[in-house]
C-alpha positions as CSV (number, residue, x, y, z in Angstrom):
1,M,19.9,119.0,56.9
2,R,23.1,119.9,55.2
3,D,26.5,119.8,56.8
4,P,27.1,123.4,58.1
5,I,30.5,123.5,56.5
6,E,28.9,123.1,53.1
7,R,25.9,125.4,53.7
8,F,27.1,128.3,51.6
9,G,28.9,126.3,48.9
10,D,26.2,126.9,46.3
11,R,26.2,130.7,46.8
12,A,29.8,131.6,47.4
13,D,29.9,134.0,44.4
14,N,26.8,135.9,45.6
15,Y,28.2,135.9,49.1
16,A,31.4,137.6,47.9
17,K,29.6,140.1,45.7
18,F,26.7,141.2,47.9
19,R,27.6,140.9,51.6
20,P,28.7,144.2,53.2
21,A,32.3,145.1,53.8
22,Y,33.6,145.9,57.3
23,P,33.9,149.5,58.4
24,G,37.3,151.2,58.2
25,S,36.9,152.3,61.8
26,M,36.9,148.7,62.9
27,L,40.1,148.0,60.9
28,D,41.7,151.1,62.5
29,F,40.8,149.8,65.9
30,L,42.4,146.4,65.2
31,G,45.5,148.2,63.9
32,D,45.7,150.0,67.3
33,V,45.4,146.7,69.2
34,V,47.8,144.6,67.2
35,F,50.4,146.5,65.2
36,P,51.5,145.4,61.7
37,P,53.5,143.5,60.8
38,A,51.6,141.0,63.0
39,V,50.5,137.5,62.0
40,V,46.7,137.1,61.8
41,A,44.5,134.1,61.5
42,D,41.1,134.9,60.0
43,I,39.0,132.0,61.1
44,G,36.0,131.1,59.0
45,S,37.3,133.5,56.4
46,G,34.7,132.5,53.8
47,S,34.9,134.4,50.5
48,G,37.4,136.8,52.1
49,I,35.3,139.9,52.9
50,L,37.3,140.7,56.0
51,T,40.4,138.9,54.8
52,R,40.9,141.1,51.8
53,R,41.1,144.2,54.0
54,L,43.6,142.9,56.5
55,P,46.7,142.3,54.2
56,D,46.3,145.9,53.0
57,N,47.0,146.9,56.6
58,G,50.4,145.2,56.6
59,Y,49.5,141.9,58.3
60,E,50.8,138.4,57.4
61,L,47.5,136.6,57.1
62,Y,46.2,133.0,57.3
63,A,42.7,132.7,55.9
64,V,41.3,129.5,57.5
65,E,38.1,128.2,55.8
66,P,36.7,124.7,55.6
67,N,34.2,125.3,52.8
68,V,35.9,124.6,49.4
69,P,33.7,126.9,47.2
70,M,34.0,129.8,49.6
71,R,37.8,129.3,50.0
72,S,38.1,129.1,46.2
73,V,36.4,132.4,45.7
74,A,38.7,134.0,48.3
75,E,41.8,132.5,46.6
76,R,40.7,133.8,43.2
77,T,39.8,137.2,44.5
78,L,42.9,137.6,46.7
79,S,45.5,135.9,44.4
80,G,48.8,137.7,44.0
81,R,49.1,138.8,47.7
82,P,52.3,137.3,49.0
83,R,51.5,137.8,52.7
84,L,48.2,135.9,52.3
85,H,48.0,132.1,52.9
86,S,44.8,130.1,52.3
87,V,44.3,127.2,54.7
88,R,41.8,124.5,54.8
89,G,40.7,124.2,58.4
90,T,38.2,125.0,61.1
91,A,38.3,127.1,64.3
92,E,38.9,123.9,66.3
93,T,41.4,122.5,63.8
94,T,43.2,125.3,62.1
95,T,46.3,123.2,61.2
96,L,48.4,126.2,62.3
97,P,51.2,125.7,64.9
98,D,50.5,126.7,68.5
99,G,51.5,130.3,69.1
100,A,51.9,131.0,65.4
101,V,49.6,134.1,65.4
102,D,49.3,137.4,67.2
103,L,45.6,138.0,66.4
104,I,42.6,135.8,65.5
105,T,39.7,137.3,63.7
106,C,36.4,135.6,63.2
107,A,33.9,137.8,61.2
108,Q,30.4,136.5,60.8
109,A,31.5,133.0,61.6
110,F,31.5,132.8,65.4
111,H,28.1,131.1,65.4
112,W,29.7,128.1,63.5
113,L,32.3,127.6,66.3
114,D,32.1,125.1,69.0
115,R,31.4,127.5,71.9
116,V,32.9,125.3,74.5
117,K,36.1,124.9,72.7
118,S,36.2,128.5,71.7
119,K,35.8,130.2,75.1
120,L,36.6,133.8,75.3
121,E,37.2,136.5,77.9
122,V,35.5,139.3,76.0
123,Q,35.6,143.1,75.6
124,L,32.9,144.5,73.2
125,S,33.5,147.4,70.8
126,T,30.8,148.4,68.2
127,F,31.2,150.2,64.8
128,P,28.3,151.6,62.7
129,N,28.2,150.3,59.2
130,Q,25.9,150.5,56.2
131,Q,25.4,148.9,52.8
132,V,23.6,150.8,50.1
133,L,22.0,148.5,47.5
134,D,20.3,149.0,44.1
135,R,17.7,146.5,43.0
136,C,20.4,144.0,41.6
137,G,22.4,144.3,44.8
138,F,19.3,143.9,47.0
139,L,18.4,140.6,45.2
140,G,22.0,139.4,45.3
141,R,22.2,140.2,49.0
142,L,19.1,138.1,49.5
143,L,20.5,135.2,47.5
144,S,23.7,135.2,49.5
145,C,21.7,134.0,52.6
146,S,21.9,130.2,53.1
147,Y,18.3,130.0,54.2
148,V,16.9,131.5,51.0
149,P,16.1,129.0,48.2
150,N,18.6,129.4,45.5
151,V,17.9,129.5,41.7
152,G,16.1,126.4,40.7
153,Q,15.1,125.4,44.2
154,P,11.4,125.3,45.4
155,G,10.2,128.6,46.6
156,H,12.9,130.7,44.9
157,D,10.6,132.5,42.4
158,E,8.1,133.4,45.0
159,I,10.6,134.9,47.5
160,V,12.3,136.8,44.7
161,D,9.0,138.3,43.6
162,S,8.1,139.3,47.2
163,V,11.5,140.9,47.7
164,R,11.2,142.9,44.5
165,D,7.9,144.3,45.8
166,L,9.6,145.0,49.1
167,F,12.4,146.9,47.3
168,D,9.9,148.9,45.4
169,E,8.1,149.9,48.6
170,Y,11.2,151.1,50.4
171,E,13.6,152.3,47.8
172,I,14.7,155.9,47.8
173,D,16.3,157.2,44.5
174,G,16.7,153.6,43.4
175,N,18.5,152.3,46.5
176,V,17.8,150.8,49.9
177,T,20.2,151.1,52.8
178,F,20.9,148.3,55.3
179,A,22.1,149.7,58.6
180,Y,24.4,147.4,60.5
181,E,26.3,147.5,63.7
182,T,29.6,145.6,63.6
183,R,30.3,144.1,67.0
184,L,33.9,143.3,67.7
185,Y,34.6,141.0,70.7
186,L,38.2,141.2,71.7
187,G,39.6,138.5,74.0
188,R,43.0,137.2,75.1
189,F,44.1,133.6,75.3
190,I,44.8,132.4,78.8
191,R,47.2,129.5,79.0
């Protein structure tokens, strides 16, 4: 089995293009919790799906990501933003000084953290979200998943054929809609 840090390395571009964005209502909520100009560490920032939205809200941002291809996509996509700093690190070893940030975000990456080292006292807020995909987007979204065989890997052609049939069965006006619920867990560090 591959090292979890390297798991998405061969699909970073598809991940950046075809994964859903986060709802504006969630970003508004974060802005009400920690007011800009605050310092934020986005842990497990990946290709920058959440990261790209945070600097627009006036935050100084540290995008912490251990996977080189994912971090490279984020750096390319987010270049030219002076308040954004790309950092090679993990949740347990961010390389940031103690007390350097006002808010830590971790979008779609909490399952990679060491749960014992990352204990939280948690308040849950939920935000509806959806992603409307045409055939190309639907296939790209599939190929952004680490458990789906990538181009050239055994089983790739068969799963893509099956998913094309699935799209044809459920499409409405050339699109399918993925309904998501974004769950935001808010916690405070206790020293």
